N, C-alpha and C positions, 0 to 999 in steps of 0.2 A: 660372743665375738664382736669386737668393736668394728665400727664402720671402716676405719683405716685397715684393720686386719682383713676385712672382707675385700677391700680394694686390692690389697696386696696379693691375696691368694687367687683372685680372678684376673690378675695380670692387666688391670684396667687403671689408668690414671697414674699419679706419682707414687713411686715405691719409696719406702724408707727403710733403713737397716735396723734390724732388731738384734744384731749380734751383741752378746753380753761381753763387756770388757774384761778379759782374762789375759794373764800372762801365758805365753806359750814357750815350753822348753823341750828341747831334744837333746839327749845325752847318749853319746856312743860308747860302747865297751872300752874303747881306747882312750876315753876321757874327753873327746872332742864335744864341744857344746855349741848348740845353735839356739839363739833366742829369737822369738817371734811373738805373734799374738795368738791366743787360743780361740777356738770356737767349737761348736758342738757341745759335748758333755764335759762338765767340769770333773776331772779325774785324772788318774795316772795309770799307764799300762806299760807292761814289758813285753817286747816281741822282737821278731826278726825284721830288720829293716831292708826293704827291697824297693826296686823302682820299676815303674810301668810307663812305657813310651807311648801308649794310646793317646790320640788327640780328642777322641770322643768316647762316650760310653762309661763315664765314671760310675753311674749308678749300677750298671751291670757288673762292673769291676768289684765294687765294694760289696755286693750281694753274692759273689762267687764264693762257695764253700771252700774253694782251694786256697783261699787267703786266710783261713783260720790261723790265728797265732802270729800273723804278720803285721807290720806297720808299712803302709804303702806311701812311697814318695813318687808323686805324679810329676813327670818331666814336662808335660804341657803346662804352661804357665797360668792359664786362666781356667778355673774349675768352678762350677756351680751356675754358669750363666744360662742354662736351661731347666734349673731347678730339679725337683723330684717328682716323678710321675707315678701313677698306680700300675702302669704297664711295662715297666722297664726293669723289674727285679728278676734275678736269676734264682732267688730263693726268698724265703719269708724274713730273712734277718740280714744285718750287716756282720759278716764274719771277720773282716779285718779288725785288728785291736786298736788301730790309729791311722789317721790320714794326715799327710803333709803336702801342702801346696803352696805355690808362690803367691798368686793373687786369688782371693776368694770373692766370688760374686754373690751378693746378698739380694740382688734385684733381678731375679730371673725373667726371661722372656720366652714363654712357651705355653701354648694353649692347654697343654696337658699338665702343666706344673700344678701341684697342690700344696707344696710347701718348699722352702729353701733347704739347701744342703745343711746349712747350720741347724735349722730347726729339726731335721730328720735325724741328724747325728745326736742331738740332744735326746730325742725321743728313744733312739736305739743305744744310748749310753756309750758312745764311742767318742773319745777325745780327738780333736784336730788341732793342728798348728799351721798358720799361714803367715806370709810376710818373711820368709826365710829364703835363702839362695838355694833352690832345689837343684840347679845345675852343679853347684859345689857338692851337695850331698850325693848326687848321682856319680860324679867323678870319684868321690871317696869309695862308694860301693865298688865301682868298677876297678879301682886300683887295689883295694883291700879285700874285696869280696863282701858278701852279705854279712851284716854284723848284727849283734844284739844291741838293742837300745832301749831307752826309757822316753816315753812321750808324756808330757804332763801339761795340764791346763789349770792346776789348782795351787799355783804359787809355791811349790817345794823348792827348797834350796838346791844349789848345785851339788854340794856335798852329799845331801840326801839322794839326789837322783843317781849320783855315782855309786852310793851304796846299794840302792835298788837294782841297778843294772849289774853290779857284781854278784848280788844275791840271787837274781832272777834265773830261771831255768827255762831253756827252750825245749819244747816237746816235739816229738815227731810222730805221735799217734792220734792226731786229731780226727782221723776218719771215724773212729767209733762215736764221736760226739755229733758229727754233722749228717751221718747216715739216718735214714728212716728208722723208726723204732719197731715197726711191725710191717708184715707184708701188706702191699697195697697194690690194687689193680686199677690201671688207667686205660680207658676205651680209646679206640682210634678216633681221630678227628675227621678223616676223610677216607673214602674208598668203599668198595662193595664188601659188605659183610661176608659174602661167600669167599672172599679172597683174603680175609684177614689172616696176618701172621702173628703167632704169640711169641713175644720175647721176654726172656727172663733178664732183668736188670739188676746187676750186683752193685748196690749203691755204696760208694766210698765218699760221697759228697757231690752228687751229680747237680749240674747246672740245668735250669728249667728248660732251656732251648734245645738241649740234647733230647730230652724227652718229647719235646714238641716236634722236632725233625723226624722222629721215628713214628709218632703218632699221626702226622701228616702223610706218612707213607703207608697207612692202613695197617699199623701195628698195634696189637693189644699188648700193653706192657704190664708185667708182674714185677714190681719193685721189691727186692729183698733187702732186709737189714744187713749190716756189715757182719761178716762171719757166718751167714746162713749156711746150714749144712748142704753139701753137695747132693746128698740123697733126697732132701726135700725139694730141691730145684728140679732134679731129674724126674721126681714122681709127677710133677705138673706137666711133663712132656712138652717142653718149648720147642719152637721151631728154630730158635737162635738164642744165644747168650751174649749179653753186652756188658762190659766192664767200663765203669764210669770214672770220670776224673775225681780228684779229692785232694785234701791237704796233707802235708807232712812227708816224712821219710818213708819210701815204699818198703824198705826192709823192716819197718816197724809193724806192717800189716801181716803179721805172722799167720793168724787165723785165716785170713782171706787167701793167702798164698797156698796154704794146705787144701783149702776147698776147691781153688781153681785147678790145682794139680790133680785132684779127684775127678773134676768135671772133664779134664783133658783125657785122662786114663779110661774113664767110664763110658764115653761116647765119642761120636764124630759129629756132634751138632755144630754148626757154624758158630764162630766166636769172633767178636769185634771189640777191641779195647781203644780207649781214647785217653791220652795223658797219664794219670795215675794208673788207669786200667791197662795201658801199654807197658807201664813198668812192672806192674804185678804179674802181668802175663810173662814177661821176660824172666822174672825170678821163679815163677811156677815152673818154667821150662827148664831151670837150672843155670839160667844166665845170671849176670851180675848188673847192678846199677851203681852210680857214683854221683857225689854231689857237685854241681857246677859252681863255679867261682861266684857268679852273681845271677845265674839263671836267665831264662828267656821270658820276658813278660811285656806283652804289647800287641798291637794289631798290625804290625808291619815287618814280620819276619819271613825271609825268603826260604823256600823249601824246593828241592829239585826232586821230581818224581821219576824214578828210573825206568818205570814201565811205560809211561806216556812221552818221555823225554822232554817234559815241560817243566818250567819253574812257576811256582805259585807264591803269592803273598798270603801269609797265614796269621791267625790269632794264636797267641801262645801264652801259657802261664805255667811254668814249672822250674823247679830248682834242682832237679835230678835228671840224669840221662842214663840210657842203657849203654852198657859197654859192648862195642862193636863185635869183637871176637867172640865174646862169650855166648852170644846168641847164635851165631853162625854155627858154632860147634854143637848146637842143640837142635838143629834142623830148620832154622830160620834163614830166609833170604832178606837182605836189607832193601827196601823199596823206596825209601825217602831219606834225603840227607839235607842237613841244615846248610845253607849256602854261605853263612857267616863263619861257622866253626867247624863244619864237617860232622857234627854229632848226629846220632842216629835219630831219624824223625819218623820212621815207619819200617814195618817188617811183616813178612808173611811166611807161614810154614810151607815147607816144601811138599808135604803129603797130606796134611790135615787142612780142613776149611777154617783156618785161624789167621787173623791179621789184625794189625793195630797200627795207631799213630800217636806221635807225642803231641802234635798240634791240635787245634780245635776246629774241625770242619764246620761245625755249627755256628762259629763266630761269636757274636754276642759279648763284647763288641768286636768288630773287625770285619774283614772280607769273607765271603762264603764261597770263594773260588773252589774250595775242595769239598763241597757238599756231595759231589758225586761218589764219595766214599760210603755214604749212607745207601746209595742205590746199589753199590757193590755188594753191601751186606744183604740187602733184600734179594738180589739175584742169587747169592750163595744159598739162602734159606729156600727159595722157590725151587732150585735145582735139587735141593736135598729132600724135598717133600716127596 
């Protein structure tokens, strides 16, 4: 490593940009073209274009498995200013297929930074485009809804980009790819070993901080791969069952829905779902989900808790929602509502120890105002023991 590179990586002295000069191209399925500059990996990808309104936490966003198959347009204009650290990942990989930003900072100022965003995306083989009007792109998505698009940094022609966009297929079953491949046990981080609770985690693409929030509450986690049989989970005799977040269309999770149905029928073990887990739970109960026009993604979404009569600011990342009437008819009470559009943000069963929320009480990034929901899950498990 050169002396200049050492200086850059330790955030001391004058920093110089190392961004490779590349063309940046974004092609939407309706033919709209945005031209900018490329950064990160030299390549081309097809995905669903979505926007995120968070002002901080880009590293946590890009490593969230729920973004598998998507190209993220960041509404906050300056991205990359605190670089990439070793402590801010939600998983081991970048799951987004591409990144779009207005202004890219290649001279980060942060004592924890080990590389720039550009270097990181090169290492992770994810293309990015900067120098485009992200507000215009966001308005396009809000008006037309989430759209298929091509992002390219390798100089392909506009006609080729349009061909790739027309040929590309958006999948909805990414959960199978981001889930753990074999059963994994994670010990508690805090608490008296005599009071440890055993939680079965059904992994649809879990964020790391969700697991941390449970482990800090003296939970021993057994993380199961996507589609793990309900019988195998029940044989381990868990105190609680947790359904995680994940990418794609919840109706594509057919195996998971069947197993969750079996878990509900076979036991009265407390069950808690977040995001995709909330949607899969609704489908397992016989409810319905539907695709939102442009989804909820960011760290500033208002939610009303009907039980506490309080409003909270929440972190969210989803493109689907639970149909209100469908779950009420299946024994659920609606507990939380979105303050912007009235969509279902939480529900609880009238008779069984089952509840779920659409938002992210673990934040990462965003506020942790609703972390009390993890404590509610613990209370349910302790009362059931």
